[in-house]
Backbone bond lengths (Angstrom), bond angles and torsions (degrees), N, CA, C in turn:
res aa  C-N    CA-C-N  psi(-1)  N-CA   C-N-CA  omega(-1)  CA-C   N-CA-C  phi
1 M - - - 1.404 - - 1.573 110.78 -
2 R 1.215 114.83 -29.65 1.424 119.05 178.84 1.534 112.05 -64.10
3 I 1.300 114.74 -39.17 1.467 121.66 -179.82 1.489 107.80 -61.01
4 G 1.247 120.06 -45.81 1.508 124.37 -175.88 1.511 110.24 -63.93
5 R 1.430 114.88 -38.67 1.465 116.56 -179.84 1.534 112.72 -69.99
6 Q 1.344 116.47 -36.98 1.387 117.59 176.86 1.491 112.89 -67.95
7 S 1.330 118.26 -34.07 1.461 121.95 177.44 1.546 108.80 -67.55
8 S 1.259 117.79 -39.90 1.395 121.76 -179.78 1.527 111.63 -69.61
9 L 1.287 116.68 -38.75 1.533 122.98 176.58 1.504 106.64 -64.49
10 F 1.278 118.76 -42.33 1.432 123.35 179.85 1.572 110.88 -58.54
11 W 1.233 115.18 -47.19 1.502 120.11 178.02 1.457 110.46 -65.39
12 N 1.204 121.80 -40.70 1.495 126.32 -174.71 1.551 103.56 -68.02
13 V 1.300 118.96 -46.51 1.474 122.15 179.59 1.536 110.44 -62.37
14 L 1.295 112.79 -43.41 1.506 114.27 177.19 1.487 113.67 -67.17
15 F 1.329 121.98 -35.42 1.394 128.17 173.12 1.620 109.80 -59.27
16 V 1.265 118.38 -47.22 1.440 125.43 -177.40 1.515 108.02 -64.52
17 L 1.327 116.31 -46.50 1.455 120.29 -179.70 1.559 109.75 -64.70
18 A 1.259 119.41 -39.43 1.514 123.76 178.03 1.508 107.08 -62.87
19 L 1.315 119.25 -44.87 1.419 123.52 -179.72 1.547 110.15 -66.30
20 L 1.240 120.39 -40.58 1.452 122.27 171.72 1.511 114.45 -62.11
21 A 1.278 117.50 -39.42 1.454 124.22 175.74 1.484 109.79 -59.45
22 I 1.323 117.27 -48.10 1.468 122.64 -178.18 1.614 109.15 -65.10
23 L 1.304 116.98 -43.86 1.428 120.47 175.59 1.488 116.60 -61.14
24 F 1.378 114.69 -42.76 1.439 121.43 175.03 1.555 111.47 -59.02
25 T 1.395 113.55 -48.98 1.426 116.43 -177.94 1.531 111.89 -61.63
26 G 1.323 119.69 -39.24 1.424 124.15 177.17 1.460 110.55 -62.12
27 W 1.327 117.75 -47.75 1.431 122.91 179.93 1.572 109.25 -61.29
28 Y 1.253 117.95 -46.43 1.418 121.94 -174.02 1.564 110.36 -71.84
29 G 1.285 116.99 -40.10 1.497 124.04 -176.28 1.543 114.43 -75.41
30 F 1.330 114.74 -31.88 1.486 118.97 -176.74 1.520 113.91 -107.30
31 L 1.330 114.99 -48.81 1.426 118.06 -169.47 1.620 110.08 -84.59
32 R 1.390 115.01 -19.78 1.472 118.25 -179.21 1.485 111.11 -113.34
33 S 1.294 116.95 22.20 1.535 118.23 178.78 1.522 109.30 -71.77
34 D 1.353 113.98 173.14 1.396 120.80 -178.16 1.461 114.92 -89.79
35 R 1.454 117.39 10.90 1.357 120.94 177.04 1.546 113.17 -63.31
36 K 1.375 116.72 142.66 1.438 118.29 175.21 1.558 107.25 -73.09
37 P 1.302 116.77 156.58 1.355 122.46 176.84 1.618 107.72 -66.54
38 L 1.238 116.51 151.68 1.485 123.30 178.44 1.474 115.49 -47.48
39 T 1.277 114.30 -44.23 1.545 121.46 -178.16 1.490 109.25 -61.31
40 V 1.321 117.47 -41.05 1.537 119.49 -179.12 1.583 107.55 -67.46
41 N 1.260 116.63 -43.21 1.437 121.92 -178.17 1.572 108.51 -59.72
42 V 1.334 120.10 -47.59 1.406 124.41 -178.05 1.529 107.95 -66.53
43 R 1.282 117.83 -41.65 1.482 123.40 178.51 1.568 108.45 -58.10
44 D 1.328 115.78 -49.64 1.522 122.17 179.38 1.575 109.30 -59.22
45 Q 1.388 115.41 -43.40 1.474 117.06 -177.06 1.516 108.01 -70.75
46 I 1.261 120.64 -35.31 1.494 117.54 176.91 1.516 111.72 -65.27
47 A 1.295 115.19 -46.14 1.459 121.83 176.48 1.531 112.77 -54.86
48 K 1.354 116.44 -45.64 1.444 121.83 177.96 1.560 108.67 -64.10
49 A 1.298 117.67 -48.72 1.439 118.86 178.64 1.532 113.14 -57.40
50 H 1.298 118.06 -37.94 1.462 123.76 178.16 1.588 108.76 -64.66
51 R 1.275 117.79 -42.70 1.414 122.45 177.73 1.519 110.01 -65.29
52 D 1.263 118.29 -46.12 1.493 122.20 174.29 1.497 115.09 -58.61
53 A 1.361 115.44 -38.83 1.423 118.44 -179.57 1.581 109.42 -71.81
54 E 1.295 118.77 -37.81 1.458 118.98 173.22 1.487 114.45 -65.97
55 A 1.308 120.88 -33.29 1.457 124.34 172.58 1.505 114.29 -65.86
56 V 1.345 115.75 -40.18 1.476 124.36 176.57 1.557 109.64 -63.45
57 A 1.412 115.09 -45.60 1.425 123.38 -179.56 1.519 109.05 -61.21
58 K 1.378 118.57 -43.50 1.429 121.51 -179.38 1.516 111.10 -65.75
59 K 1.298 115.12 -43.71 1.495 117.33 175.88 1.469 112.74 -62.74
60 A 1.329 117.05 -43.46 1.491 117.90 177.95 1.512 111.63 -59.48
61 H 1.337 116.98 -39.46 1.494 120.04 175.11 1.475 111.54 -60.20
62 H 1.293 115.04 -46.52 1.520 121.40 -179.38 1.577 107.99 -59.40
63 D 1.361 113.45 -51.92 1.473 118.06 179.08 1.509 113.96 -58.16
64 Q 1.332 115.11 -38.95 1.508 118.19 179.09 1.489 109.59 -66.53
65 H 1.323 118.50 -41.34 1.460 120.82 176.66 1.573 111.75 -60.88
66 R 1.313 114.07 -45.21 1.473 119.99 179.09 1.564 111.46 -60.72
67 L 1.372 114.67 -41.35 1.461 121.06 176.29 1.552 109.64 -59.30
68 H 1.281 117.25 -47.16 1.499 120.31 176.51 1.434 115.30 -61.05
69 V 1.306 118.01 -34.82 1.540 124.62 178.74 1.507 106.56 -69.19
70 L 1.254 120.06 -39.65 1.490 122.13 -171.35 1.528 116.57 -95.31
71 T 1.303 117.28 -5.03 1.428 117.75 -173.28 1.568 108.31 -128.39
72 W 1.285 117.58 172.08 1.441 125.26 -175.78 1.529 112.49 -112.21
73 R 1.244 118.07 154.39 1.444 120.36 -177.80 1.571 104.54 -128.27
74 M 1.364 115.87 73.76 1.487 124.44 -179.61 1.454 107.94 -164.19
75 S 1.415 116.39 173.91 1.383 122.70 177.98 1.540 111.10 -72.88
76 A 1.352 115.58 165.21 1.430 121.45 -178.97 1.523 108.36 -66.75
77 E 1.335 120.31 -37.18 1.455 120.56 175.66 1.531 113.11 -62.24
78 E 1.301 115.39 -44.16 1.453 122.48 179.66 1.523 108.66 -61.47
79 L 1.342 116.45 -39.20 1.429 121.17 -174.47 1.536 106.92 -71.48
80 G 1.316 119.34 -36.65 1.450 120.78 -179.32 1.541 109.14 -65.57
81 S 1.385 120.90 -45.69 1.439 118.98 179.62 1.492 110.00 -71.52
82 T 1.319 123.28 -34.18 1.434 123.63 178.16 1.517 112.86 -62.86
83 T 1.333 111.30 -42.46 1.497 116.40 179.61 1.450 112.55 -69.27
84 L 1.343 120.69 -38.04 1.405 124.11 177.76 1.617 109.29 -62.38
85 D 1.330 113.05 -49.32 1.426 114.70 178.14 1.592 115.33 -56.37
86 W 1.295 113.60 -41.96 1.450 119.79 177.04 1.501 113.33 -68.16
87 L 1.335 117.96 -42.73 1.463 121.57 177.42 1.572 112.79 -64.47
88 T 1.336 111.83 -34.35 1.464 117.48 -179.53 1.543 109.35 -65.96
89 G 1.311 119.06 -46.45 1.441 126.79 175.93 1.541 112.19 -60.89
90 L 1.354 116.87 -42.16 1.433 121.64 179.85 1.543 108.76 -67.70
91 A 1.298 117.70 -42.12 1.542 123.20 -178.45 1.558 108.01 -64.53
92 E 1.339 117.23 -46.07 1.418 119.54 -179.79 1.549 109.98 -63.62
93 G 1.313 117.15 -37.80 1.434 121.05 -179.31 1.481 113.02 -68.94
94 N 1.339 117.58 -21.51 1.476 123.39 173.82 1.550 112.85 -103.34
95 H 1.245 119.02 11.90 1.500 128.50 179.90 1.532 108.29 54.89
96 L 1.333 115.46 49.72 1.411 118.95 173.98 1.543 111.50 -117.64
97 V 1.335 121.24 158.86 1.400 122.89 -177.62 1.534 105.13 -112.51
98 I 1.347 117.23 132.42 1.539 119.25 171.63 1.467 105.32 -89.42
99 S 1.371 113.38 119.98 1.441 120.95 177.02 1.517 113.98 -105.12
100 G 1.301 115.63 0.37 1.522 117.79 177.46 1.539 111.60 -166.28
101 F 1.299 117.88 137.69 1.449 121.42 174.19 1.487 107.16 -148.90
102 K 1.292 118.94 134.54 1.497 123.85 173.56 1.567 107.44 -143.67
103 T 1.314 109.22 149.80 1.502 119.33 172.00 1.499 107.51 -110.02
104 D 1.320 112.22 127.60 1.540 118.22 175.49 1.441 110.58 -87.68
105 R 1.314 119.87 173.74 1.451 125.76 178.96 1.563 107.76 -67.73
106 P 1.318 119.19 140.29 1.421 120.81 177.19 1.513 111.19 -66.93
107 R 1.395 114.87 150.78 1.443 121.01 176.61 1.535 106.66 -114.88
108 D 1.318 114.69 139.89 1.455 123.04 177.00 1.547 111.47 -79.46
109 L 1.308 120.38 114.70 1.466 122.46 176.50 1.585 111.00 -116.19
110 D 1.293 116.38 33.67 1.423 127.69 -179.03 1.606 113.43 7.76
111 P 1.199 118.62 109.53 1.476 133.27 9.34 1.476 116.81 -94.32
112 L 1.393 117.28 -1.45 1.408 122.68 -176.58 1.571 109.99 -93.71
113 K 1.309 116.06 164.25 1.458 124.19 170.83 1.506 106.80 -118.72
114 E 1.385 115.42 132.63 1.425 118.85 174.33 1.504 109.41 -102.47
115 V 1.342 112.23 132.61 1.477 115.18 -177.96 1.547 105.77 -117.61
116 P 1.355 116.78 107.51 1.423 120.32 -176.90 1.557 115.13 -80.13
117 F 1.254 120.97 145.73 1.441 124.27 178.98 1.528 107.88 -131.45
118 G 1.374 114.23 149.62 1.453 119.21 169.17 1.484 109.03 -116.62
119 L 1.335 115.51 139.34 1.496 118.76 -173.99 1.553 106.43 -138.34
120 V 1.324 116.99 138.26 1.465 120.91 171.82 1.478 106.00 -125.32
121 V 1.412 117.83 127.83 1.424 120.09 179.03 1.563 105.84 -130.80
122 E 1.332 113.42 152.28 1.490 120.91 -178.98 1.524 112.43 -128.94
123 G 1.283 114.05 141.88 1.507 117.26 -176.00 1.466 111.99 167.63
124 T 1.261 116.21 -166.29 1.542 121.89 178.04 1.501 107.72 -75.64
125 F 1.330 114.17 154.93 1.424 120.19 177.65 1.507 113.09 -57.82
126 P 1.368 121.43 -51.11 1.371 119.15 -179.55 1.501 120.36 -63.82
127 N 1.370 112.71 -33.66 1.455 119.13 171.47 1.521 113.15 -63.21
128 T 1.344 115.06 -42.82 1.447 122.30 -178.37 1.554 105.17 -63.94
129 M 1.309 120.04 -43.55 1.469 117.87 -179.90 1.509 113.66 -65.79
130 N 1.315 117.10 -31.31 1.495 120.15 178.53 1.546 106.95 -69.08
131 F 1.386 115.73 -38.75 1.428 119.95 178.71 1.488 113.09 -63.21
132 L 1.399 116.00 -40.87 1.469 119.00 174.92 1.472 113.04 -65.66
133 A 1.353 117.32 -38.14 1.543 116.96 176.77 1.484 112.20 -60.80
134 A 1.403 118.08 -36.59 1.362 118.47 179.51 1.553 112.92 -69.50
135 L 1.344 116.57 -31.05 1.419 123.90 177.84 1.608 109.73 -68.05
136 E 1.313 115.98 -30.75 1.482 118.35 -177.33 1.478 112.49 -80.42
137 E 1.302 120.78 -14.12 1.454 124.62 176.31 1.455 114.33 -64.58
138 P 1.330 120.65 138.69 1.480 124.15 -178.68 1.536 112.82 -56.13
139 R 1.288 116.60 -32.69 1.514 117.91 -174.67 1.582 109.09 -70.51
140 S 1.329 120.02 -12.95 1.386 120.25 175.98 1.571 114.04 -74.74
141 K 1.325 113.40 -19.84 1.416 120.70 -176.83 1.468 117.72 58.52
142 L 1.350 118.14 15.89 1.423 124.74 -177.58 1.481 107.82 -115.91
143 M 1.315 115.70 150.44 1.484 124.18 175.24 1.516 106.89 -112.43
144 V 1.317 115.05 127.07 1.474 118.71 174.83 1.545 106.10 -88.92
145 S 1.317 113.45 116.62 1.499 123.85 -178.47 1.491 114.33 -100.52
146 V 1.312 120.89 -29.91 1.420 127.41 -178.92 1.556 107.28 -140.37
147 L 1.353 112.06 138.62 1.418 119.87 170.61 1.542 112.10 -142.53
148 Q 1.330 111.90 124.27 1.428 116.99 178.96 1.523 106.48 -128.11
149 L 1.294 119.15 123.95 1.451 125.97 176.35 1.522 112.35 -109.14
150 S 1.289 116.69 133.83 1.437 117.78 175.46 1.544 109.05 -138.21
151 S 1.350 115.72 153.84 1.421 114.35 -175.91 1.508 107.08 -88.49
152 A 1.355 115.27 129.74 1.439 117.79 -177.20 1.535 110.06 -81.52
153 D 1.302 118.73 -28.65 1.488 123.12 -176.94 1.504 103.80 -146.58
154 P 1.380 118.89 119.15 1.456 120.04 176.77 1.575 113.30 -63.54
155 Q 1.275 117.37 -22.73 1.496 118.13 -178.01 1.509 111.49 -80.09
156 T 1.306 123.64 -17.54 1.393 128.18 -176.76 1.524 113.36 -121.86
157 D 1.309 114.73 177.60 1.601 115.36 176.22 1.481 109.00 -100.54
158 R 1.445 119.05 30.60 1.418 121.66 175.36 1.524 110.39 -82.09
159 V 1.337 113.27 134.63 1.466 119.70 176.25 1.464 114.87 -129.10
160 T 1.303 114.37 160.94 1.490 119.44 171.25 1.528 107.55 -112.02
161 A 1.272 116.99 131.80 1.528 121.07 -179.25 1.499 105.35 -115.09
162 T 1.353 117.16 122.51 1.457 122.09 167.12 1.560 107.24 -101.39
163 I 1.326 112.21 121.09 1.443 115.13 -170.46 1.604 107.55 -125.20
164 G 1.298 115.00 131.12 1.484 123.95 170.40 1.523 107.51 -92.91
165 L 1.289 116.72 129.77 1.446 122.19 178.06 1.532 109.85 -129.81
166 S 1.256 114.44 161.55 1.514 120.95 173.21 1.502 108.80 -143.20
167 G 1.370 113.23 138.48 1.447 119.19 171.61 1.530 104.52 -116.30
168 F 1.342 113.49 152.68 1.508 118.29 -176.71 1.555 108.15 -115.96
169 I 1.282 113.67 135.05 1.475 122.48 178.13 1.519 107.77 -108.92
170 R 1.383 115.68 128.40 1.476 119.01 177.78 1.518 108.39 -97.12
171 P 1.301 120.64 146.90 1.509 121.99 179.87 1.507 111.83 -72.66
172 E 1.325 119.61 169.69 1.382 127.88 172.04 1.507 107.88 -56.18
173 G 1.328 116.83 135.32 1.474 119.99 172.13 1.557 113.87 87.09
174 L 1.270 119.42 -0.42 1.489 121.19 -174.02 1.567 105.67 -109.06
């Protein structure tokens, strides 16, 4: 009988030791891990969200400024006359003659409106290229969408340029 009791005691002690090993592993693995407490994680996430929101606000401000620089705040009719006045001055400054100008019907590009223009200028090739370079600058607020050059006289460097332009109107509050 004594042998059976010792054998039973051995298994009980072994069971208790195994149970203690499991509990210790659980305590060490989960309770003593290097994870930050939940409050620190939340605080870090809030700080990151705040930094991200500031970056988005700064980019939105930059984009809004860029939108104002590249678009107009007026009616399509006003834009047509303003553009013609500016193009006339630019053409004269480059010794070109405007032989045609038309304003097409505005197109809705929600939230912007695109106002297409057609322009025909005549002059020397170098002057025409200088004129086109000025049109491509952001301060012109115009987009060149079509360009067709043809030689007006094969004996000279005179060309005729047919140019498709667009101006963009932003709505109130944008």
